[in-house]
N, C-alpha and C positions, 0 to 999 in steps of 0.2 A: 504494500500500500504506500510505502514511502516514496517510491519512484513513479507513482501513478499520476498521469497528467490528464485531467478531464474537467469539463465544466459541470457535469452532473453525474450522479451515481444512481442508476435506476435499479430497484430491487423490490421484492414483495415484502409482505409483513414479517416474514421469518427473519429478515435482516434488521428489524427495528430494535437495535440494542444501543444502549448508551455508549458503549465502548466504540462501536463503529461510527456512530454519529459524531463523537468527539474527534475521532481520527479524520473524518471527512471535513469537519469544521476547521481543524488545524491545517489541512491541505487546501483549504478554500475551494472545496468542491460541494456543490449543492446536493443535498440528500433528497432524492425523489423516492421516498419510501413512505407508504401509508402507515400511520401509527396503529399499533395493536389496540384492541378495545380496552385492555386492562391498563393502558397508560393513563396516568392521572391528568397530565397536561397534553392535550392533543396539539400537535404542531401543524403548520400549514405545509403543503407540498403542491407541486404543479400537477394537476389532474391531466392536463393536456400532454405533458411529457410522459406521464405514467401510462397513458393510453398507447403511446408509441411503443412501449415495451411489449405490447401484445403482438405487434408486427414481428418483432425479433423472435418471440417465442414461437410464432407460426413458422418462421423460416427454419428454426432448429427442428421443429416437429417434422416438417417436410423433408429435411435432410436425413433424419433418423428413420424415415420410412423406407429408405434404400438400405437394404441389408448389409451391403459392403461397407457402408459408413457406420451404421449402428453397431456392428460387431468389430469394426476396425481390422478388417482382413489385411489391409496393406501393412507390410512390415517397415517400409521406409516412409519417412515423413513426406517426402516429395510425392510419392505415390498416393498417399492419403489426401494431400492437398489437391492433387490432380483429380482425384475422384470427387472431391467436393466441388471443384470447378465444373466438372462435367454435369454433376447433379444440378448445380445452379443454372447452367445453360438450359437443361431440360425444364426447369421450373420457370425460367424467364421467357424462353423462346416458344412460340406456338408450334410444337413439333407434332405432326400428324402421321400416323402409320396406317397405310391402306393396302 
């Protein structure tokens, strides 16, 4: 976390801890984490940025639907990254098989 450079940190309620929030505050990174219900003082967060997190989760879900990526069959990092690139192309481009 010390070398992390970002404007915002998007996470779900599981990451709503005082320790993490303090670390983000020290690094001058905005915490986009909804507070847990048991927190005494609810803090504000960007609902708009938090909704963007949903798009990221969907991309990971789509990548993991491809068995080669989900089980990490590739032994080399370069092969694994190439498989991710191929899968992203299939997700992005309208590929039709007839």
